[in-house]
C-alpha positions as CSV (number, residue, x, y, z in Angstrom):
1,X,-4.7,111.9,19.4
2,X,-3.4,109.5,16.7
3,X,-4.1,105.9,17.5
4,X,-1.1,103.6,17.8
5,X,-1.7,100.0,16.9
6,X,0.4,97.2,18.5
7,X,0.7,93.6,17.4
8,X,-0.8,91.5,20.3
9,X,1.6,88.7,19.4
10,X,4.8,90.7,19.4
11,X,7.0,91.2,22.4
12,X,10.2,93.3,22.8
13,X,12.5,94.3,25.6
14,X,16.1,95.2,24.7
15,X,18.8,92.6,25.3
16,X,21.6,95.1,24.8
17,X,23.2,92.9,22.1
18,X,24.4,95.8,19.9
19,X,23.7,93.9,16.7
20,X,21.9,96.9,15.1
21,X,25.0,99.0,15.8
22,X,27.2,96.6,13.9
23,X,25.1,96.3,10.7
24,X,26.9,98.9,8.6
25,X,23.8,100.9,8.0
26,X,23.8,104.6,7.0
27,X,22.5,106.2,10.2
28,X,21.4,109.8,9.5
29,X,22.2,112.4,12.3
30,X,20.1,115.5,12.7
31,X,21.9,118.8,12.6
32,X,21.1,119.6,16.2
33,X,22.4,116.2,17.3
34,X,25.6,116.8,15.5
35,X,26.0,120.2,17.0
36,X,25.5,118.8,20.5
37,X,27.8,115.8,20.1
38,X,30.7,117.6,18.3
39,X,31.6,119.6,21.3
40,X,31.5,116.7,23.8
41,X,34.6,115.1,25.2
42,X,33.2,111.6,24.2
43,X,33.3,112.5,20.5
44,X,36.6,114.4,20.7
45,X,38.1,111.3,22.3
46,X,36.8,108.9,19.6
47,X,38.1,111.3,16.9
48,X,41.6,111.1,18.4
49,X,41.5,107.2,18.8
50,X,39.6,106.2,15.6
51,X,39.2,109.2,13.3
52,X,36.1,111.1,12.1
53,X,32.8,110.2,13.8
54,X,30.6,111.8,11.1
55,X,30.7,111.9,7.4
56,X,28.9,114.4,5.1
57,X,27.0,113.3,2.0
58,X,25.7,116.3,0.2
59,X,23.4,118.0,2.7
60,X,23.1,115.0,5.0
61,X,25.3,113.8,7.9
62,X,25.8,110.2,8.8
63,X,27.6,108.3,11.5
64,X,31.0,107.2,10.1
65,X,31.5,103.5,9.2
66,X,33.0,101.6,6.3
67,X,32.7,98.3,4.4
68,X,35.8,97.0,6.3
69,X,34.5,98.3,9.7
70,X,30.7,98.4,9.7
71,X,30.5,99.1,13.4
72,X,29.1,102.4,14.6
73,X,32.1,104.6,15.7
74,X,30.1,105.3,18.9
75,X,29.7,101.6,19.9
76,X,31.8,100.8,22.9
77,X,33.8,97.6,23.4
78,X,31.1,96.1,25.7
79,X,28.6,96.5,22.8
80,X,26.7,99.3,24.4
81,X,26.1,102.8,22.9
82,X,28.6,105.3,24.4
83,X,26.2,108.2,23.6
84,X,23.5,106.6,25.7
85,X,25.8,105.7,28.5
86,X,27.6,109.0,28.8
87,X,25.1,111.5,27.6
88,X,21.7,109.9,27.9
89,X,19.1,108.5,25.6
90,X,17.9,111.9,24.4
91,X,21.3,112.7,22.9
92,X,21.1,109.9,20.4
93,X,20.1,110.3,16.7
94,X,16.3,109.8,16.1
95,X,16.9,106.6,14.1
96,X,18.9,105.1,17.0
97,X,16.3,106.0,19.5
98,X,13.5,104.4,17.5
99,X,15.3,101.1,16.7
100,X,13.9,98.4,16.6
101,X,10.5,99.9,16.1
102,X,9.2,100.5,12.6
103,X,6.2,102.8,12.5
104,X,3.8,103.1,9.6
105,X,1.3,105.9,9.3
106,X,-2.0,104.8,7.7
107,X,-5.5,106.3,7.4
108,X,-6.3,104.0,10.4
109,X,-3.6,105.3,12.6
110,X,0.0,104.3,13.2
111,X,1.0,100.7,13.2
112,X,4.0,100.0,15.4
113,X,6.0,97.1,14.2
114,X,9.5,95.9,14.9
115,X,12.4,94.8,12.7
116,X,13.4,91.2,13.0
117,X,17.0,92.2,12.6
118,X,16.8,92.8,16.4
119,X,17.7,89.8,18.6
120,X,14.9,90.5,21.1
121,X,12.3,90.9,18.5
122,X,13.0,87.7,16.6
123,X,13.2,85.8,19.9
124,X,9.9,87.5,21.1
125,X,11.7,88.4,24.3
126,X,10.1,90.6,27.0
127,X,6.8,92.3,27.3
128,X,4.3,93.2,24.6
129,X,5.4,96.1,22.4
130,X,2.4,98.2,23.7
131,X,4.2,98.8,27.0
132,X,6.5,101.2,25.0
133,X,3.7,103.4,23.8
134,X,4.4,106.4,26.0
135,X,8.1,106.5,25.0
136,X,7.1,106.2,21.3
137,X,4.6,109.0,21.5
138,X,7.4,111.3,22.9
139,X,9.6,110.3,19.9
140,X,6.8,111.0,17.5
141,X,6.5,114.5,19.0
142,X,10.2,115.0,18.3
143,X,10.1,113.9,14.6
144,X,10.8,110.2,14.8
145,X,11.2,108.7,11.3
146,X,8.0,107.1,10.1
147,X,6.7,105.3,7.0
148,X,3.6,106.8,5.4
149,X,0.9,105.0,3.4
150,X,-1.4,107.2,1.4
151,X,-5.2,106.7,1.3
152,X,-4.9,106.6,-2.5
153,X,-2.2,105.7,-4.9
154,X,-0.9,102.3,-3.7
155,X,1.0,101.1,-6.8
156,X,0.4,97.4,-7.8
157,X,2.6,97.2,-10.9
158,X,3.4,99.3,-13.9
159,X,1.1,102.3,-13.6
160,X,-1.9,100.6,-12.0
161,X,-2.9,101.4,-8.5
162,X,-5.5,100.9,-5.8
163,X,-6.7,102.9,-2.7
164,X,-5.7,101.9,0.8
165,X,-9.4,101.0,1.4
166,X,-9.1,98.5,-1.5
167,X,-6.0,97.1,0.0
168,X,-7.7,96.6,3.3
169,X,-10.3,94.4,1.5
170,X,-7.5,92.4,0.0
171,X,-5.8,92.0,3.4
172,X,-9.1,90.9,5.0
173,X,-9.6,88.2,2.5
174,X,-6.0,87.2,2.7
175,X,-6.3,86.7,6.5
176,X,-9.6,84.8,6.2
177,X,-8.0,82.4,3.8
178,X,-5.0,82.1,6.0
179,X,-7.2,80.8,8.8
180,X,-8.3,77.9,6.6
181,X,-5.3,77.3,4.4
182,X,-2.3,78.7,6.3
183,X,-0.7,82.1,5.7
184,X,1.8,80.8,3.1
185,X,-0.8,79.3,0.8
186,X,-3.0,82.4,1.2
187,X,-0.1,84.6,0.2
188,X,0.6,82.4,-2.8
189,X,-3.1,82.7,-3.8
190,X,-3.0,86.4,-3.5
191,X,0.2,86.7,-5.5
192,X,-0.9,84.4,-8.3
193,X,-4.5,85.8,-8.4
194,X,-3.3,89.4,-8.6
195,X,-0.8,88.5,-11.2
196,X,-3.6,86.9,-13.3
197,X,-5.5,90.2,-13.2
198,X,-2.4,92.2,-14.1
199,X,-1.5,89.9,-17.0
200,X,-4.7,90.8,-18.7
201,X,-4.1,94.6,-18.6
202,X,-2.2,96.5,-21.2
203,X,1.2,98.1,-20.4
204,X,0.6,101.8,-19.6
205,X,3.3,104.0,-21.1
206,X,1.9,107.1,-19.5
207,X,-0.9,108.1,-17.1
208,X,-2.2,105.9,-14.3
209,X,-5.3,103.8,-13.8
210,X,-7.1,102.7,-10.7
211,X,-8.2,99.0,-10.7
212,X,-9.6,98.5,-7.2
213,X,-12.9,97.2,-8.6
214,X,-11.0,94.3,-10.2
215,X,-9.5,93.0,-6.9
216,X,-12.4,90.7,-5.9
217,X,-12.0,88.6,-9.0
218,X,-8.3,87.8,-8.2
219,X,-9.3,85.2,-5.7
220,X,-11.2,83.1,-8.3
221,X,-9.7,84.2,-11.6
222,X,-10.3,81.8,-14.5
223,X,-6.6,81.9,-15.4
224,X,-5.6,80.6,-12.0
225,X,-4.0,77.2,-12.5
226,X,-5.6,74.4,-10.5
227,X,-4.0,73.0,-7.3
228,X,-1.8,74.7,-4.7
229,X,-0.8,78.2,-5.6
230,X,2.4,77.7,-3.6
231,X,3.4,74.8,-5.8
232,X,2.6,76.8,-8.9
233,X,5.0,79.5,-7.7
234,X,7.8,77.2,-6.7
235,X,9.9,77.8,-9.8
236,X,9.7,81.6,-9.1
237,X,11.1,80.9,-5.7
238,X,14.0,79.1,-7.3
239,X,14.5,82.1,-9.6
240,X,14.6,84.5,-6.7
241,X,17.1,82.2,-4.8
242,X,19.4,82.1,-7.8
243,X,19.1,85.8,-8.4
244,X,19.9,86.6,-4.8
245,X,23.0,84.4,-4.8
246,X,24.0,85.5,-8.3
247,X,24.3,89.1,-7.3
248,X,26.6,88.1,-4.5
249,X,29.1,86.5,-7.0
250,X,31.5,88.0,-9.5
251,X,29.8,88.8,-12.8
252,X,31.7,85.9,-14.5
253,X,30.0,83.4,-12.3
254,X,26.4,84.5,-13.2
255,X,26.1,82.2,-16.2
256,X,26.9,79.1,-14.1
257,X,24.1,80.0,-11.7
258,X,21.6,80.6,-14.6
259,X,22.6,77.3,-16.1
260,X,21.8,75.6,-12.8
261,X,18.4,77.2,-12.8
262,X,17.4,76.1,-16.3
263,X,19.6,73.1,-17.0
264,X,20.0,71.5,-13.6
265,X,23.8,71.7,-13.7
266,X,25.9,72.2,-10.6
267,X,27.1,75.7,-9.4
268,X,29.3,77.0,-6.6
269,X,28.6,79.3,-3.7
270,X,32.2,79.9,-2.4
271,X,31.0,82.1,0.5
272,X,29.3,79.0,1.9
273,X,31.9,76.4,0.8
274,X,29.1,74.7,-1.1
275,X,28.7,73.3,-4.6
276,X,25.8,71.3,-6.1
277,X,22.6,71.5,-8.1
278,X,19.5,73.6,-7.4
279,X,17.7,70.5,-6.2
280,X,20.5,69.8,-3.8
281,X,20.4,73.4,-2.6
282,X,16.6,73.1,-1.9
283,X,17.3,69.8,-0.1
284,X,19.2,71.9,2.6
285,X,15.9,73.4,3.8
286,X,14.7,72.3,7.2
287,X,11.0,72.3,8.2
288,X,11.7,72.8,11.9
289,X,11.5,76.6,11.5
290,X,8.0,76.7,10.1
291,X,6.4,78.1,13.3
292,X,9.1,80.9,13.5
293,X,8.6,81.8,9.9
294,X,4.8,82.0,10.2
295,X,5.2,84.4,13.2
296,X,7.5,86.5,11.1
297,X,5.2,86.6,8.1
298,X,2.1,87.4,10.3
299,X,3.9,90.3,11.8
300,X,5.0,91.7,8.4
301,X,1.4,91.6,7.2
302,X,0.1,93.1,10.4
303,X,2.5,96.1,10.3
304,X,1.5,96.8,6.7
305,X,4.9,95.8,5.2
306,X,3.1,94.9,1.9
307,X,2.3,98.5,1.2
308,X,5.2,100.4,2.8
309,X,7.4,99.7,-0.2
310,X,5.2,99.5,-3.2
311,X,4.6,98.1,-5.8
312,X,2.2,95.7,-4.1
313,X,2.7,92.7,-6.5
314,X,6.5,92.4,-6.0
315,X,6.0,92.8,-2.3
316,X,3.4,90.0,-2.2
317,X,5.7,87.8,-4.3
318,X,8.6,88.5,-2.0
319,X,6.6,87.5,1.1
320,X,5.5,84.3,-0.6
321,X,9.0,83.3,-1.3
322,X,10.6,84.2,2.0
323,X,10.0,80.8,3.7
324,X,12.0,79.0,1.0
325,X,14.8,81.6,1.2
326,X,15.0,81.5,5.0
327,X,15.1,77.7,5.2
328,X,17.6,77.2,2.4
329,X,19.8,80.0,3.7
330,X,19.8,78.5,7.2
331,X,20.8,75.2,5.6
332,X,23.7,76.8,3.8
333,X,25.0,78.5,7.0
334,X,24.9,75.2,8.8
335,X,26.8,73.6,5.9
336,X,29.4,76.3,6.1
337,X,29.8,75.9,9.8
338,X,30.0,72.1,9.6
339,X,27.1,71.2,11.9
340,X,23.4,70.2,11.8
341,X,21.1,73.1,11.1
342,X,20.1,74.9,14.4
343,X,18.1,77.9,15.4
344,X,21.2,80.2,15.3
345,X,21.5,79.4,11.6
346,X,17.8,80.4,11.1
347,X,18.3,83.7,13.1
348,X,21.3,84.6,11.0
349,X,19.4,83.8,7.8
350,X,16.6,86.0,9.0
351,X,19.1,88.8,9.7
352,X,20.3,88.5,6.1
353,X,16.7,88.7,4.9
354,X,15.9,91.7,6.9
355,X,19.1,93.5,5.7
356,X,18.8,92.8,2.0
357,X,15.2,91.8,1.2
358,X,12.7,93.1,3.7
359,X,12.7,95.9,6.3
360,X,16.1,97.4,5.4
361,X,15.8,96.1,1.8
362,X,19.1,96.8,0.1
363,X,18.4,94.4,-2.9
364,X,14.7,93.8,-2.7
365,X,13.5,95.8,-5.7
366,X,15.7,94.3,-8.3
367,X,15.1,90.6,-7.3
368,X,11.4,90.9,-6.8
369,X,10.5,93.0,-9.8
370,X,12.5,90.7,-12.1
371,X,10.6,87.7,-10.8
372,X,7.3,89.6,-11.3
373,X,8.1,90.2,-15.0
374,X,8.9,86.5,-15.4
375,X,5.6,85.5,-13.7
376,X,3.5,87.9,-15.9
377,X,5.2,86.7,-19.1
378,X,4.4,83.1,-18.1
379,X,0.7,83.9,-17.5
380,X,0.5,85.8,-20.8
381,X,1.8,82.8,-22.6
């Protein structure tokens, strides 16, 4: 029997808030689920009241939603799933049954994590996630969606790769350093050290190359700048912030954001009713969420988030920069709402990070890989 690993620090029991059903995600629906639901009075009633429940994209079927109405068509007014209530849990699509769990198959077994988009997860509400093991095993038997990490072929950057065993050595050293320095500084050291190794290697136009034997030198690489790795990477954090907000603006506003990054001039973020310099943007960050952020980062490392969406180097850089993004974004939300920053602002910032940068990652690849190229060019001189 495949071993299931559960984070001893992570709790979850559903609060029935319905947030995941209002996120506007593309929820795939299995053919047998569609066949079962299409003939039910529930679906026929929703079709009459709201329009089509499903939409077809090539050979796949999804629950109908739109940019203007991101809610699942099957979400009732009381924020509960109408399928679950009227037809039972087993009638739901596999993705819905699994939420908020995120399962990753590795050579060590399956690591069962949770998405922090979920209210109960980010508030650490309820019992330890291990109490759900029996239900999750049933879902696995019925084809629950699962991430898979290969024993070999974990891409670092370009065409260079390592084995999963090599990654475990990197993770072990990362966690050892985290005990002494804190996880954020340990992540920064891993990011900068691995980048130093990569900066020395030639660009591969074809073929691939394993560099697992080079990993030990990343922690004391001679090209590593002295002092805190976190401080060394701060400018890249600013770049990622600007890139994230730049992509949310009209193309004509991009130059203003880039000028703010390099010249220190003011720029505007109309969605947050804010205008100022990059230094003023960073001044919005509030340190009171540090403990919450550390719990989040620890869970991401634990559930193998660094190797679920390779390449590894952009994933490391993203995790290193998440604290700055979360604190600044929480400050922006408080500014928009006209109050002092509070935990609800942080939860909403975390929801944004989960949707666009991390677990559900709509924009993650562009922002992180651009920042990696800048970092490597800096190290190459």
